[in-house]
Each structure stands twice: as structure tokens, then as C-alpha cells.
C-alpha positions, 0 to 999 in steps of 0.5 A: 076196454072190457065194455068194447070187448063185451060188445063185439058182434061175434060174441067171442069176448076178445080183442087184438092185443096190439089194438088193445095197447093202441086204444083202437076200440070204442071209447068216448072221446071226452074220456080219452087222455089228451096226451096220447103218449101218456095214454099208450103207456097206460094202455101198455100197462093195463094189458100187462095187469090183465094178463098178470092178474089172470083176467084175460087170456093171451092166445095166438090167432091167425093174424096175431095175438088176441086177449080173450076175456072169459067173463065177457063172452056173449056167444051162447051154447044151446046145450047149456045150462043142462049139458050132457055128462054133468057130474057135480055142481059147486055153489059158492058166494063171492066176486062171481065173474072174477072167480070164473074168469081167473079159473078159466085163464088158469085151467088154460095155462095148467098143462093138464088140460087145454082150452077147446071152446068158450061161450058165455059163462061156459068153457070146455077143455080137452085133457092130455089123457083124452076126453073133454071136461067142461064148466058152466056158470050160472049166476043165481044172484049178485054175489052168488054162483053155481058152477056145473062140471060136465064130462064126456064119456072118453074122459078118464076118472083120473082126468075128472078127479084132477079137473074137479079137484083143481076147481074145488081148490080155486074156489076155496082160495077165491070164494067165501070159504063157508059158502062153498057146497058141493053136490055130486050127480050120480048116474047109471053108466048104462042108461044115463038115468040120474039118481035123486039126491034124496035116494043117494043120501039115504043109501049112504046114511045106511052105509051102502056105497051103491044103489041099483038103477030103477030103469035097467033090467037086470038092475045095474049097480051105480056107485055112490062113492065120491071121486076122491074115494074112487081115485088115489091121489098119487095117480094124478099130478098134484095141485101145487105142481099144476099151480107152478105150471100155471104161474110159469105159463102166465109169466111167459105170456105176460113177458111176451106182452110186456116185450111188445109194449116196450117195442112199441115205445122203444123202451130199451133195457140194455145196449149189447156192445160187442165185436162184430165177429161175436154177433151170433153168440150175442144175438142168442143172449139177446133172444134169451133176454126177450123171452124174459120180457127185457128189450135189448138194443142190437145194431142188426135188429134196430138200425134202419137202412138208409139212416145215419147209424152213428146218430141212432147209436148216439141216441140210444147211448143217451136213453138206454138204462144199462149196457152189457159189454161182450167179450169173446175169443176175438177180444174187444173190437175197434169200434166196440172201444169207441162205444165203451168210451161213450158208455163210460162218460154217459153212464157215470153221469147217469149212474147206470150199469156197465156189465162186462160179459164173457162169452162161452168162447172167451179165452181163459185170461181175457184182455179187458179195458182197464175200467171194466177189470174192477167190475163184477163180471158175468161169465157164460163159461160157467153154469153156476151161478147162472150167467143169464140170471146174473146178467138180468140182475145186473140190468134190472137190479132185481136179483130174483127176476131171472131166478123166479122166471127160470125156476117156474119154466123149469118146473113147467 
């Protein structure tokens, strides 16, 4: 898949997500899996892994979602490798392209800056405070790279500090720690003339925090203070807060991709059994489940006009992994009772959960079928414990599945 992306003639390093999941890219026939259904499942899982491990970035295009691979772009930027406004160069050792790709994805999800453009080994980002930050990767040799950071004049000192600090921490996590070196580039803010490394070093050794520009007249004082010496840390968002925002956005995008994969394979997580008069409230719960990457089966969404709905219903009862039985102010409907009987027989045989769910408008003392009374309820009339997280726990069997997603989303 990555080779096909790299060979794309436009050089944008991307592929439409639905094509990636369907295997619609150049691949030698003798390397394909003979069982096309197994191949589809493998490709769906591969897309999920690419997003979860931050190798690819999920972006909305004019005609659908695309997977963008920051390390596979071939489009060149003519202004590189010597961009205007370069301010610092990090040298490091490690898996260079992987470090760069995950950094490019995480910056795009960070919240404090937004992807603007990408080229081969380079990317620019617009900041929330205005201005543009950029980075350019140069592979010195195998396992060794240099990352040049550059900024336009409109970028605030706080935004520069945040961008640089986030990249420094990322390198410390991913590269060989002892190999990381930072070289600051000092320039005159009036004429743009750079200060030589030797001159800056010797002035600092003599306890000077400035140097005079040798071009401007009268001489302009050029600050030799490092970024962290000029900006107070409490003026910018902490790295841990940015990381939480990144993780939240990554989970959102991964869940959205997982959901599309489930739709493609009809892999439903839960059957929403309800009284037709409560459909609007049940649909809201169904939409919330979709946001978490779970695929609910709801008659209005899944029953195709012109086909026998009884037969389709029976098929899903035999295949779906769990059932949520909703009870609202209108109680259990007549057809809902028939569905319940079918669930009870089928799910006892398959040891699948049948989860009673009380909607917000359910009466104080709801009337429930006898076999549901002995089960733990999910109660949307209460906020603690969170009912949606409780429902997800019942469906997936993973207690932290919903909690972690909610925590990350709220922090974002």
C-alpha cells in the first residue's frame, strides 16, 4: 500500500480510504490473498493499524476520506532545504522516516496548530495564534537525520516555543536520546543576517546574551537567549495537554475508520431492540455508539426497501454479538416482545449479552419482562455512572473502552 502511495503521479502521498480498504491499488496478483473476504478483513485491520500507530493521517477530501502518508510524499518544495525563517536544527539518530511520519501526524492532531501543506520530507502548519511553523527533514545517512524548524514573521514567540518544544519531546521519545543535538540559528530581526555559530558561542562564553549585527548601522542588538529563556512556560499549553488532545483526535479518527470497516463487512456490534415510538431517542444513542467505533443495527438504517424485513431481522439475530433492549415512556411494544423472545433463545445458546436500557423518559417504575428484571440495567435517567459508557461495557465486555474515549475527548 505504501509503495503504491509513493508511486502516485501527483506526489501527494495519499490514497482514498475506501480504495485502501478494498485493495484497489497496484499489487502483484501472485502476492494477493486468494480468499478475497480474508483479504478485505486484513486490509481493514491494516488501515486501522496505520492510523493507530500514527503512520498515516486521515483527512477529508472533496470526494471522501483520504489516508495521507507524510513519509511517502514525493512532491518537492523548491524553497527547501534552505527555507526562510529557519531558527533551529535538530540532529538525531534512529528510524528517521518513522520518527518524522509520526511527528507530522501528531502535529496535525495537536490542536495548537493545523496542517497547512506537505511536501517530500517537509510540512507547514498554521498556528491558532496566527503565523506559520514548518519543519524540513534531511536524511544525512541511514539512521541519521536533521530536522530544520522555520517560522514566518507573523508567528508569535509563544507559538515558536510550543512548536519547538513539542518536537524536542517527540525526538526524545522516539530517537536515540544521546544522539539528539540542537543548534540554534540567531538572525538579525532587522536585516535577516545570521550570526555565525562560533560568534554566538564565544559571546555566550563571555556571559553576553546579545551580539551586535555587523551589517546594520547603527548596530542592532541580536538576542542570544535560547527560546526557553525568552518565554515563560506558563504562557503556553503544556506538552501533556497537547498529547492528550492528540490521543483524543487519533482515537476519533481511528474509530471512524473502524466503523467504516465494520459497515463494509456488516460486522454489527449490537442490535437495538426498541418500541417504534421511542425511535428518535434510540437513534441518538445509536449515533453516539457510532462515534465510539461501534456499529449498531437499527431497522430504519439497515432494512432495504423491497426485501423481506422478517428474514433480514432473523439473520441479524443469529449473527449480532449483543442486544440492547430499550424501554421508554411507552414501555415494551408488541413486536419488541417477539424480538425479545427470539433474542432470549438465540443469545442463551451463544452466551451473548441482552442489555436492558432505560431511556431518559422511562417511568420511575418501568414494567420489564421477567427475564430482564434479573439483569443489570443501563439507566439513561442518571448521569453517574455514565450510561453510554455502561452500555459500551455491556456490548464489548471492555470496562475502560468507553471511559478512556470520553476522558480523551473531554480533555481535548
